[in-house]
C-alpha positions in Angstrom: -76.6 -3.8 57.2 -74.0 -3.7 54.2 -71.1 -6.9 53.9 -67.6 -6.3 52.5 -68.3 -10.1 50.8 -71.5 -8.5 48.9 -71.1 -6.4 45.6 -73.4 -2.8 45.4 -75.3 -4.5 43.0 -77.0 -7.5 45.3 -77.0 -4.6 48.1 -79.0 -2.3 45.3 -81.1 -5.8 44.9 -81.8 -6.4 48.9 -83.2 -3.3 49.4 -85.1 -2.7 46.0 -86.6 -6.0 46.7 -87.5 -4.6 51.0 -88.5 -1.7 49.7 -91.2 -2.9 47.4 -92.6 -4.3 50.2 -91.6 -8.2 49.8 -89.3 -10.3 52.0 -85.8 -11.4 51.2 -84.5 -14.4 52.4 -81.6 -16.3 52.0 -78.2 -17.6 53.0 -75.1 -14.7 52.9 -71.2 -15.0 53.6 -70.4 -12.5 56.5 -67.1 -11.5 57.9 -66.8 -11.1 61.5 -65.1 -8.5 63.5 -62.5 -10.7 64.1 -61.9 -11.4 60.3 -63.9 -15.3 60.4 -66.1 -16.6 58.0 -69.4 -17.3 59.0 -72.4 -18.2 56.9 -75.6 -16.5 57.9 -79.5 -17.9 57.2 -81.6 -15.0 57.3 -85.0 -13.4 56.4 -85.5 -9.7 56.2 -89.2 -7.9 55.6 -90.6 -4.6 55.7 -92.5 -3.3 58.5 -96.0 -2.0 57.4 -98.2 0.5 59.2 -102.2 0.5 59.0 -102.1 2.2 55.6 -99.4 -0.3 54.9 -96.5 2.6 54.6 -93.2 0.9 55.5 -92.8 2.4 59.3 -89.8 -0.3 59.7 -87.8 -3.6 58.8 -87.2 -6.7 60.9 -84.4 -8.9 60.8 -83.9 -12.6 61.7 -80.2 -14.3 61.4 -78.8 -17.4 62.7 -75.0 -19.2 62.3 -75.4 -22.0 60.2 -72.0 -21.9 59.7 -71.2 -25.7 61.4 -74.2 -27.0 59.6 -72.7 -26.0 56.4 -69.1 -27.0 57.4 -71.2 -30.8 58.3 -72.9 -31.4 55.4 -69.8 -30.5 53.3 -68.1 -33.2 55.1 -70.4 -35.0 54.7 -70.7 -35.1 50.9 -66.8 -34.7 50.7 -67.0 -38.0 52.4 -69.8 -39.6 49.5 -67.8 -38.7 47.0 -64.2 -40.0 48.4 -66.7 -43.1 49.3 -67.7 -43.5 45.5 -64.5 -42.3 43.9 -63.0 -45.5 46.1 -65.6 -47.6 45.1 -65.4 -46.7 41.2 -61.5 -46.9 41.9 -61.6 -50.8 42.9 -60.8 -53.1 39.7 -61.5 -56.5 41.4 -64.6 -55.9 43.6 -68.0 -55.5 42.2 -70.5 -53.0 44.3 -73.8 -52.6 43.7 -76.2 -51.2 45.3 -80.5 -51.3 45.0 -83.2 -50.4 46.1 -85.1 -53.0 48.4 -87.3 -53.4 45.2 -84.4 -54.5 43.3 -84.0 -51.5 41.4 -80.4 -50.8 40.8 -79.4 -47.4 42.1 -75.3 -47.5 42.1 -73.2 -49.7 39.7 -69.1 -49.6 40.1 -65.9 -49.7 37.1 -65.4 -53.6 38.5 -69.1 -54.3 37.7 -69.2 -52.9 34.4 -66.0 -55.4 33.7 -67.3 -58.6 35.3 -71.3 -58.5 34.1 -70.6 -56.3 30.9 -73.3 -53.5 31.4 -72.1 -50.4 31.3 -73.4 -47.8 34.7 -75.7 -46.6 32.1 -77.1 -49.8 31.4 -77.7 -50.7 35.0 -79.0 -47.5 36.9 -82.9 -48.3 37.1 -82.5 -51.6 36.0 -84.2 -54.6 38.9 -81.2 -57.2 39.8 -83.2 -59.9 39.2 -83.8 -59.1 35.5 -80.3 -58.2 35.3 -77.9 -60.7 36.3 -79.6 -63.5 38.2 -80.7 -66.6 36.7 -84.3 -67.6 36.4 -83.9 -70.9 38.4 -82.3 -68.6 41.3 -84.7 -65.7 40.7 -87.5 -67.0 43.7 -84.2 -67.3 45.9 -82.9 -63.9 45.3 -86.5 -62.6 46.4 -86.8 -64.4 49.5 -83.0 -63.7 50.5 -84.0 -59.9 50.2 -87.3 -60.2 52.2 -85.5 -61.8 55.4 -83.0 -59.2 55.0 -85.7 -56.7 55.1 -87.4 -58.2 57.8 -85.0 -59.1 60.2 -82.6 -56.5 59.3 -79.8 -59.1 59.4 -77.1 -60.1 56.6 -77.5 -63.3 54.6 -74.0 -65.5 54.4 -71.4 -65.2 52.2 -72.1 -67.4 49.5 -70.6 -68.5 46.0 -72.9 -68.1 43.0 -73.3 -68.4 40.1 -74.9 -65.6 38.0 -75.2 -64.4 34.1 -73.7 -61.8 32.3 -74.2 -59.4 29.2 -73.0 -62.0 26.9 -75.3 -64.6 28.3 -72.2 -66.4 29.6 -71.8 -67.0 33.1 -69.5 -65.8 35.7 -68.9 -67.3 39.7 -68.5 -65.0 42.3 -67.8 -64.7 45.9 -71.2 -62.8 47.1 -71.8 -60.7 50.7 -75.2 -58.5 50.8 -75.7 -56.1 52.8 -78.8 -53.5 54.0 -77.6 -50.0 55.0 -79.8 -47.0 55.8 -79.3 -44.4 53.1 -81.3 -41.1 52.9 -84.4 -40.4 55.2 -83.4 -43.9 56.8 -84.6 -45.8 53.3 -83.2 -49.3 53.7 -81.1 -50.2 50.6 -79.1 -53.4 49.4 -75.2 -53.5 49.0 -73.7 -56.6 47.2 -70.0 -57.0 47.4 -69.2 -59.8 44.2 -65.8 -61.2 43.8 -64.6 -63.0 40.4 -64.1 -66.7 41.0 -63.2 -67.4 37.7 -59.2 -67.4 37.8 -59.4 -69.1 41.3 -61.5 -71.8 39.7 -59.5 -72.0 36.9 -56.1 -72.1 39.0 -57.5 -75.2 40.8 -58.6 -77.0 38.1 -55.5 -76.6 36.1 -53.8 -77.5 39.2 -56.1 -81.0 39.8 -54.9 -81.5 36.1 -51.3 -80.8 36.6 -51.4 -83.4 39.4 -53.5 -85.7 37.1 -50.7 -85.3 34.4 -48.0 -85.7 37.3 -49.4 -88.8 38.8 -49.9 -90.1 35.2 -45.6 -89.2 34.5 -44.7 -90.6 37.4 -47.1 -94.1 36.9 -45.5 -93.9 33.3 -41.9 -93.2 33.4 -39.1 -95.4 32.6 -37.4 -94.8 35.8 -38.7 -95.9 39.2 -40.1 -93.1 41.4 -40.2 -93.9 44.8 -41.3 -92.1 47.9 -41.0 -92.7 51.1 -41.5 -91.4 54.7 -39.2 -89.9 57.2 -39.0 -93.5 59.2 -37.6 -95.3 55.4 -41.6 -96.7 54.7 -42.4 -96.9 50.8 -45.3 -94.7 50.4 -45.8 -94.5 46.5 -44.3 -97.0 44.0 -44.8 -96.5 40.6 -44.5 -99.3 37.8 -41.6 -98.6 36.4 -40.5 -99.7 40.4 -42.6 -103.1 39.9 -41.0 -103.7 36.6 -37.2 -103.0 38.0 -37.6 -104.2 41.7 -40.0 -107.1 41.1 -42.1 -106.2 44.1 -46.0 -104.7 43.3 -47.4 -101.7 44.3 -49.5 -104.1 47.6 -46.2 -105.4 48.7 -43.9 -102.5 48.5 -46.2 -100.1 50.0 -45.8 -100.0 54.0 -42.0 -101.7 53.2 -38.6 -100.5 54.6 -36.4 -99.3 51.7 -33.9 -101.0 53.3 -35.3 -104.6 51.6 -34.1 -103.3 48.1 -30.8 -103.0 49.1 -28.2 -105.7 49.1 -27.8 -107.0 52.3 -23.7 -105.6 52.7 -24.6 -102.1 52.2 -28.1 -102.3 54.7 -26.3 -101.5 57.8 -25.6 -98.3 56.7 -27.7 -97.8 53.9 -24.9 -96.3 52.0 -25.4 -95.0 48.3 -22.7 -93.5 46.3 -20.6 -92.7 49.3 -23.8 -90.8 51.3 -25.6 -92.2 53.8 -29.2 -92.2 52.7 -30.1 -92.2 56.7 -28.0 -91.3 59.5 -29.6 -91.4 62.5 -32.9 -91.9 61.3 -33.1 -88.2 59.8 -32.8 -88.4 56.0 -29.9 -86.5 54.3 -30.5 -85.4 50.8 -27.9 -86.2 48.0 -26.4 -83.1 46.0 -25.4 -85.1 43.2 -26.5 -88.3 41.3 -25.7 -91.2 43.1 -24.6 -94.3 42.0 -25.3 -97.7 43.9 -26.2 -101.2 44.0 -30.2 -102.3 44.0 -31.4 -105.7 45.1 -34.5 -107.3 43.3 -37.4 -109.2 44.8 -35.9 -112.5 43.4 -32.2 -111.8 44.8 -30.6 -110.2 41.6 -28.2 -107.5 42.3 -28.1 -104.4 40.0 -26.2 -100.8 39.7 -28.6 -98.1 39.9 -27.6 -94.2 40.1 -30.5 -92.6 42.1 -31.2 -88.6 43.1 -33.5 -87.8 46.0 -35.6 -84.5 46.9 -37.1 -83.8 50.0 -40.9 -82.6 50.1 -42.8 -81.6 53.2 -46.4 -81.4 54.3 -47.9 -79.7 57.2 -47.6 -82.7 59.3 -44.5 -85.1 57.4 -41.4 -85.2 55.8 -41.2 -87.3 52.7 -38.4 -87.9 50.0 -38.8 -88.6 46.5 -35.9 -90.9 45.0 -35.6 -91.3 41.0 -33.5 -94.8 40.4 -32.6 -95.8 37.2 -31.5 -99.2 36.2 -27.7 -98.5 34.5 -27.1 -102.3 34.3 -27.1 -102.2 30.1 -24.8 -99.0 30.3 -22.5 -100.6 32.5 -22.0 -103.6 29.8 -21.9 -100.5 27.3 -19.3 -99.3 29.3 -17.3 -101.9 29.6 -17.8 -103.0 26.1 -16.3 -99.1 25.7 -13.2 -99.9 27.1 -12.5 -103.2 25.7 -13.0 -100.9 22.0 -10.3 -98.3 23.8 -7.9 -101.2 24.5 -8.4 -102.7 21.1 -8.2 -98.6 19.5 -5.6 -97.9 21.6 -3.5 -101.3 20.4 -4.4 -100.0 16.7 -3.3 -96.5 17.6 0.3 -97.2 17.7 0.3 -100.0 15.3 -0.7 -98.0 12.4 1.7 -96.9 9.9 -0.1 -93.3 9.4 1.1 -90.9 11.9 -2.0 -90.2 13.9 -2.2 -87.2 16.1 -4.9 -85.2 18.3 -4.8 -81.8 19.5 -6.5 -79.4 21.1 -8.8 -76.6 19.8 -9.8 -73.1 21.2 -12.8 -71.0 20.0 -11.7 -68.2 17.2 -8.1 -69.0 18.2 -4.9 -71.2 16.8 -4.7 -74.7 17.7 -2.8 -75.6 21.0 -0.2 -78.4 21.7 -0.6 -81.8 21.1 -2.3 -84.0 23.5 -1.6 -87.5 22.1 0.3 -88.8 19.2 1.3 -92.5 18.0 4.7 -93.5 17.8 4.6 -92.4 13.9 3.8 -89.3 13.8 7.5 -88.2 15.3 8.7 -90.7 13.4 7.8 -89.3 10.4 9.1 -86.0 11.2 12.0 -86.6 12.8 11.4 -86.0 16.3 11.3 -88.0 19.1 7.5 -88.1 21.1 8.5 -85.5 24.1 9.9 -83.0 21.5 7.0 -83.2 19.8 3.9 -83.2 22.3 5.4 -79.5 23.0 5.1 -78.4 19.1 1.1 -76.6 17.4 0.5 -77.8 14.6 0.9 -74.5 12.6 4.8 -75.3 14.2 4.9 -78.0 11.5 3.3 -76.5 8.8 5.6 -73.3 7.9 5.1 -73.0 4.1 1.2 -72.4 4.8 0.2 -69.0 5.5 -1.3 -68.3 8.8 -4.6 -67.0 7.7 -4.9 -70.0 6.1 -4.3 -72.9 8.6 -6.7 -70.8 10.9 -9.4 -70.8 8.1 -9.1 -74.3 7.8 -11.4 -75.1 10.8 -14.5 -73.9 9.1 -13.9 -75.9 6.1 -14.8 -79.0 8.3 -18.2 -80.8 6.7 -21.5 -81.4 8.0 -19.7 -84.8 9.0 -17.0 -82.7 10.6 -13.9 -84.3 8.3 -11.7 -82.2 5.7 -8.9 -84.1 3.7 -6.3 -82.1 2.6 -2.7 -81.9 1.2 0.2 -80.2 2.5 3.3 -79.5 3.0 5.3 -80.0 6.5 8.9 -79.5 7.7 10.8 -82.3 8.7 12.9 -81.3 11.9 15.9 -81.5 9.7 14.5 -78.8 7.1 13.1 -80.5 4.6 9.8 -80.9 3.3 7.6 -83.8 3.6 4.2 -83.7 1.3 1.5 -84.9 3.8 -2.1 -86.3 2.6 -4.3 -85.6 5.6 -7.7 -86.5 7.0 -8.8 -84.2 9.7 -12.0 -85.0 12.2 -13.5 -82.5 15.0 -13.5 -85.7 18.2 -14.8 -85.2 21.7 -11.4 -86.1 23.6 -11.6 -86.2 27.1 -15.0 -84.2 27.1 -13.1 -81.3 25.4 -13.5 -80.2 21.6 -10.1 -81.4 19.7 -9.1 -82.7 16.4 -7.9 -86.2 15.3 -5.4 -85.8 12.1 -4.2 -89.4 10.2 -1.4 -88.4 8.2 0.8 -90.3 5.0 3.7 -89.2 4.0 3.4 -89.0 0.1 6.5 -87.3 -0.5 7.6 -90.1 -3.3 4.1 -90.1 -4.9 4.4 -85.9 -5.1 7.9 -86.6 -6.4 6.8 -88.2 -8.9 3.9 -85.7 -9.9 6.4 -83.0 -9.8 7.9 -85.2 -12.2 5.6 -85.7 -14.8 4.1 -82.0 -14.5 7.6 -80.6 -15.3 7.7 -83.5 -17.8 4.2 -82.5 -19.2 5.2 -78.3 -18.8 8.6 -78.9 -21.2 6.8 -80.9 -23.6 4.3 -78.4 -23.8 6.7 -75.9 -24.1 8.7 -77.5 -26.6 5.5 -78.3 -28.8 5.3 -74.6 -29.6 9.1 -74.4 -31.0 9.5 -75.9 -34.3 12.9 -75.1 -35.3 16.1 -75.5 -33.1 16.9 -72.6 -32.5 13.5 -72.0 -31.0 13.7 -74.6 -29.0 17.0 -74.3 -27.4 16.1 -71.6 -25.3 13.2 -73.3 -24.1 14.5 -76.7 -23.2 17.5 -73.9 -20.8 14.8 -72.0 -19.5 13.4 -75.2 -18.4 16.1 -76.2 -16.8 16.3 -73.3 -14.9 12.8 -73.6 -13.5 13.2 -77.2 -12.9 15.9 -77.6 -10.9 17.2 -74.1 -10.0 20.5 -74.0 -11.5 23.3 -72.1 -11.4 24.6 -73.4 -14.8 23.5 -75.3 -17.6 24.5 -76.2 -21.5 23.8 -77.9 -24.2 26.1 -79.8 -26.9 25.0 -80.9 -30.2 27.4 -83.2 -32.3 28.2 -82.1 -35.9 27.3 -85.2 -37.6 30.5 -84.0 -40.2 33.2 -84.2 -37.5 31.6 -85.7 -34.6 32.7 -83.0 -32.3 30.5 -82.0 -29.9 29.7 -78.4 -30.1 28.3 -75.9 -27.3 25.1 -74.1 -28.3 23.3 -73.3 -25.8 24.5 -72.5 -22.4 23.6 -70.7 -18.6 25.4 -68.5 -16.4 29.2 -68.5 -16.3 29.4 -71.0 -18.6 27.5 -68.9 -21.2 31.1 -68.1 -22.0 31.8 -71.1 -23.7 29.3 -70.7 -26.3 30.9 -72.4 -29.8 33.0 -74.0 -28.3 34.3 -78.1 -29.7 35.0 -80.8 -27.8 36.7 -83.4 -29.8 34.8 -86.9 -30.3 36.1 -89.6 -28.0 37.1 -87.0 -25.6 36.4 -86.6 -21.5 33.2 -87.2 -19.9 31.0 -87.2 -23.7 33.2 -90.2 -23.9 31.7 -91.7 -21.4 28.1 -91.1 -21.7 28.3 -92.2 -25.4 29.7 -95.5 -24.4 27.1 -96.3 -21.4 24.5 -94.2 -22.2 24.2 -93.2 -19.3 23.9 -89.7 -16.8 27.6 -88.6 -15.9 28.2 -88.0 -12.3 31.8 -86.4 -11.0 33.4 -88.0 -8.0 32.6 -86.2 -4.7 35.1 -84.5 -2.7 36.8 -86.6 -0.1 34.6 -86.8 3.2 31.6 -84.1 2.1 29.0 -86.5 -0.4 26.9 -83.4 -0.6 29.4 -82.0 -3.4 31.6 -83.0 -6.6 35.3 -82.5 -7.0 35.1 -80.7 -10.2 38.8 -79.9 -10.2 40.3 -82.9 -9.6 38.0 -84.9 -11.9 40.0 -85.8 -15.3 36.8 -86.3 -17.5 36.6 -82.7 -17.3 37.6 -80.9 -20.5 36.9 -77.4 -20.1 38.7 -75.8 -17.2 35.9 -73.3 -16.8 33.0 -76.1 -15.4 35.1 -76.7 -12.0 34.4 -72.7 -10.7 35.0 -72.8 -6.8 31.0 -71.4 -6.6 29.8 -74.7 -8.4 29.8 -77.8 -5.8 27.6 -80.4 -7.8 27.1 -81.1 -11.4 25.5 -83.7 -13.6 25.6 -84.6 -17.7 23.5 -86.6 -19.5 23.3 -88.2 -23.6 20.8 -86.7 -25.6 19.5 -89.9 -27.4 16.6 -89.6 -29.9 16.1 -93.1 -32.0 19.0 -94.7 -31.1 20.8 -92.0 -32.1 23.3 -90.1 -30.1 22.9 -86.3 -31.1 24.5 -84.3 -27.9 24.6 -84.0 -23.9 23.4 -81.5 -22.0 25.0 -80.3 -18.7 23.7 -79.1 -15.2 25.5 -77.7 -12.0 24.4 -75.6 -8.7 26.1 -74.9 -5.7 23.3 -77.1 -3.9 23.5 -81.0 -3.7 22.3 -82.5 -6.5 19.7 -85.4 -4.7 19.1 -88.6 -6.8 15.8 -87.9 -7.6 16.5 -84.9 -9.5 19.4 -87.4 -11.7 16.5 -89.2 -12.5 14.1 -86.5 -13.3 17.1 -84.5 -15.1 17.6 -88.4 -17.3 14.1 -88.2 -18.1 14.2 -84.2 -19.2 17.4 -84.9 -21.1 15.9 -87.7 -22.9 12.6 -85.8 -23.9 15.0 -83.3 -24.8 16.7 -85.5 -27.2 13.6 -86.4 -29.1 12.5 -82.8 -29.9 16.1 -81.5 -30.6 15.8 -84.6 -33.4 12.4 -83.8 -34.5 13.9 -80.4 -35.2 16.8 -81.0 -36.8 14.7 -83.5 -39.2 12.2 -80.7 -39.7 14.9 -78.3 -40.0 16.2 -80.8 -43.1 13.0 -81.2 -44.6 12.5 -77.6 -44.4 15.8 -77.0 -46.5 15.3 -79.8 -48.7 11.8 -78.5 -49.4 13.0 -75.0 -50.5 15.4 -76.4 -52.4 12.7 -78.1 -54.1 10.7 -74.3 -54.3 13.8 -72.9 -56.0 14.4 -75.8 -58.4 10.6 -75.6 -59.4 10.6 -71.9 -59.8 13.9 -72.2 -61.8 12.0 -74.5 -63.9 8.8 -71.8 -64.1 11.2 -68.8 -64.8 12.7 -71.2 -67.8 9.2 -71.5 -69.4 8.6 -68.4 -69.7 11.4 -67.7 -71.1 11.6 -70.2 -73.7 8.0 -68.8 -74.4 9.3 -65.4 -75.1 12.0 -66.7 -77.1 9.4 -68.4 -79.4 7.4 -65.0 -79.5 9.9 -62.6 -79.6 7.3 -59.8 -79.9 6.6 -59.9 -76.1 10.1 -60.1 -75.0 9.9 -58.7 -71.5 6.3 -59.2 -71.0 6.3 -61.7 -68.8 9.0 -60.5 -66.2 7.1 -57.1 -66.5 3.6 -58.1 -65.8 4.4 -60.5 -63.4 6.1 -58.0 -60.8 3.0 -55.2 -61.7 0.6 -58.2 -60.8 2.4 -59.5 -57.6 2.1 -55.5 -56.7 -1.3 -54.3 -57.0 -2.4 -58.3 -55.6 -0.4 -57.1 -52.6 -2.9 -53.7 -52.7 -6.3 -55.2 -52.9 -5.3 -57.6 -49.9 -4.3 -60.7 -51.3 -2.8 -63.0 -48.4 0.6 -63.1 -48.4 0.9 -67.0 -48.6 -1.0 -66.5 -51.8 1.3 -63.9 -53.5 3.8 -66.8 -54.7 1.3 -68.6 -56.6 0.3 -65.2 -58.0 3.8 -64.5 -59.7 4.2 -68.1 -60.8 0.4 -67.9 -62.4 2.0 -64.6 -63.8 4.8 -66.3 -64.9 2.9 -69.2 -66.7 -0.2 -66.9 -68.2 0.8 -67.5 -71.9 2.1 -70.9 -71.3 -1.2 -72.3 -73.2 0.2 -70.3 -76.6 2.8 -73.0 -76.4 -0.1 -75.5 -78.4 -0.8 -73.1 -80.5 0.9 -73.0 -84.2 4.0 -70.8 -85.0 1.7 -70.0 -88.3 -0.9 -68.2 -86.3 1.1 -67.4 -83.1 4.0 -65.8 -85.6 1.7 -64.8 -88.1 2.8 -61.1 -89.2 -0.8 -59.6 -90.4 -4.3 -59.8 -89.4 -5.5 -63.3 -87.7 -9.0 -64.8 -89.6 -11.5 -66.1 -87.7 -10.7 -69.9 -87.5 -7.1 -68.5 -86.4 -8.7 -66.5 -83.7 -11.1 -69.7 -82.7 -7.4 -71.5 -82.2 -6.0 -68.5 -80.7 -8.5 -68.7 -78.1 -8.1 -71.7 -77.3 -4.8 -71.1 -75.1 -5.9 -70.7 -72.0 -7.5 -74.3 -71.9 -4.0 -75.5 -73.6 -2.7 -74.0 -70.0 -5.5 -75.8 -68.2 -4.1 -78.8 -70.0 -0.6 -78.5 -69.8 -0.9 -77.9 -65.3 -3.6 -79.4 -63.9 -1.7 -83.2 -64.2 1.3 -81.0 -61.8 -0.2 -81.2 -58.3 2.8 -78.7 -57.0 1.0 -75.8 -60.0 -3.3 -76.4 -59.2 -2.9 -73.1 -56.9 -1.1 -71.0 -60.2 -4.0 -72.2 -62.5 -6.6 -69.0 -61.8 -4.2 -66.8 -63.8 -3.6 -68.9 -67.3 -7.4 -70.2 -67.4 -9.2 -66.9 -66.3 -7.0 -64.0 -67.4 -9.1 -64.0 -70.6 -12.4 -63.7 -68.9 -14.4 -60.0 -68.8 -16.2 -58.2 -66.6 -19.3 -58.3 -68.2 -19.1 -61.6 -69.2 -17.9 -61.1 -72.7 -14.7 -63.1 -72.7 -13.6 -66.7 -73.0 -12.9 -69.7 -72.4 -16.1 -69.8 -70.6 -17.2 -66.5 -70.5 -17.3 -65.9 -66.7 -19.0 -62.8 -65.1 -17.9 -60.3 -62.5 -16.7 -62.2 -59.0 -17.3 -65.3 -60.9 -14.0 -64.5 -62.0 -10.8 -65.6 -59.7 -9.6 -62.2 -57.7 -6.1 -62.5 -59.0 -7.5 -63.6 -62.5 -9.4 -59.8 -62.7 -6.0 -58.5 -61.0 -3.5 -59.8 -64.1 -5.9 -58.6 -66.5 -5.6 -55.0 -66.3 -1.9 -55.5 -65.4 -1.9 -57.3 -68.6 -3.5 -55.6 -71.2 -1.8 -52.1 -69.9 1.6 -54.0 -70.4 0.1 -55.0 -74.2 -1.2 -51.5 -75.0 2.3 -49.5 -73.7 4.3 -52.0 -75.9 5.2 -52.1 -79.5 3.6 -54.3 -82.0 4.1 -55.2 -85.9 0.6 -53.8 -86.7 0.4 -50.7 -84.3 3.5 -48.5 -82.2 3.0 -48.4 -78.5 0.4 -45.9 -76.9 1.2 -42.8 -74.7 0.5 -43.4 -70.7 -2.5 -40.9 -70.7 -3.7 -43.2 -74.3 -3.6 -46.4 -72.4 -5.3 -44.7 -69.0 -8.0 -43.3 -70.9 -8.2 -47.2 -71.9 -8.1 -48.3 -69.0 -10.6 -46.5 -67.2 -13.2 -47.0 -70.1 -13.1 -50.1 -69.7 -13.8 -50.1 -66.0 -17.3 -52.4 -65.3 -16.8 -53.9 -69.1 -13.9 -55.5 -69.6 -12.2 -54.8 -66.1 -13.8 -54.7 -62.3 -14.2 -51.0 -61.3 -12.8 -51.8 -57.7 -9.4 -53.3 -59.2 -8.7 -50.5 -61.6 -9.4 -48.1 -59.2 -6.5 -49.4 -57.4 -4.6 -50.0 -59.8 -4.9 -46.2 -60.7 -3.8 -45.5 -57.8 -0.9 -47.3 -57.8 0.1 -46.5 -61.1 -0.2 -42.9 -59.3 2.4 -44.3 -56.2 4.8 -45.1 -58.6 
């Protein structure tokens, strides 16, 4: 019968087999009339007659659906069991046949013993993981379980892993019947290594605890719920004097002074009350009693712990006798510190600091601190350090906290503000401290205003000295002095008077502000305030206004010659004499709208003395410059007289010296000769033929050509020039032209035959100009050459007689002229 669950092909094969006279048997899934699927087990065979012909078919069918479902449930259960055993990570499960051959091996077994499933299956249990000394016992145990059908008790075993190491397991065994009723051995092993290690760690920890307790510096005492001592370490023996044998079982009250025993009170807490111990939630300070009756202070912490049966209390006790004595010393030290704190002449202040924020108000001051700044103690305690230091930028104040060195100390100078507003220069030593368990800064402050004022004065004098050093003349010096007066004293007006040495009058040569209009005015000698300073040689201070000690009464001062000085906006004035080397050379004045204090008067006097010496030096310098100029003018007039006298002797060269001097000067400028040297070039050109004064007239004035002997004498005139001029030190710098102007570039000149750059540059310059002017002038033996002829000759002699570079510049000079 055809089923809807059988394919056409299978159906054809089914009938083909039957028609071929063969039996067809098997299982098939079919559907019932009501639509259920059932499994049918059947056998189909052909029915043959006597002649072996098919006359029919016989089919035997049985519904096996329930059996199939049961088998499938068994398989699924076995699969879930195996998957469960495989997934168990902490329990090793193995299955063995009764001869010890491994049949099952889960993942936990692989992890525990090191053998993979492939390595373990089929191997004998005894050969795989059982130590040699245990093999016989294991065989007996297996035989016992097979014969009795009973499991053996679980036990701890030490087995061998694949790598040869051992592992301790808690092992249980059971005999189960497998397929066909064949018994199998199942082993379940739990790794005890971690537990063994934990137990060992606990034993070691307990041992360490015992060692720590016994070696601790503090007494460790344990009491039971009745206050009897059950544990007593070495430190307790040392502190209380009782040995462990004496202390064990002793009531804890025995180590308490009599006056405290009734209540067992420690630091305000009852240690025992109504026989019920109560734990303290803090460290307790109290008094203990030693075996020999000595009382001592201690601090104690108490902890409760329980066992299954009893409650115990462990006390940790520390002898603080030495600390108490140290505390007493600290109290005495603090008392001494407080006394020193108050009597110190330096200001001492303490203020709180806040992380990443500005400092708080002052929390402690000695008497000197507020007194230094003009405050009362109560007023200053309301202020912050930043309020007293308004001259310092706020970011610098905040950054100062990061400047403390490794010792927590910084030293610095700053400027504080007095209560009345004037600045005070202060020297600080600041230190980080703990004040009442809070971070704070302690400042030790010293008023160094007087020293700072001295330093400012010295710096001002040094600046003035440096400024005056760079101004050599009086005309340069007066503005410098005036500028420094304005800077140093912040004055509104100032003036400098210099005494005229001829008349003795004081002339205002420099002034500033409203007094600048008085420049050039004269004050007669021996009049007004100048007369007073001339006699006293001391600064002059006008009298103060009645009832006003901060302003001068300038309008009513009879010694003020200039009424312009007494302007309404000038409140204070001060004058000082200018004295140098005991010579009075003038007077200096300053005035301003604000008061001039005593320190400024002292500094003004020092500035006046320095200015006087500088002006005196300038006056001497100017006089020496004037004298030197006059001397130089006299020398130059003398030199010009010599040159003119020489031309009068040799009339043929009249005007030659004047012409070559100017042209040589111009050419030397173009050749780059330094400006200070040019005056010597001019003088050398004037004296170039001075040596001819040593040539006899018979040779110098001879109308015809000179013979060889006469030329020999004539060529000596450069040497004569050197002999004439060398003894005169003033004329040493001018010798190059008179002595070397007849030397030639190619070395054929005289008197020394110098060559090339051996010849001084000014002599090479002069040689070109000298020959040019000589050829362009008439002589008794020839007429003057033309410009073109002379220029051609000069160019031809370039590199022979003349320096080629000088010739080139000379030609350019001619073209420009």
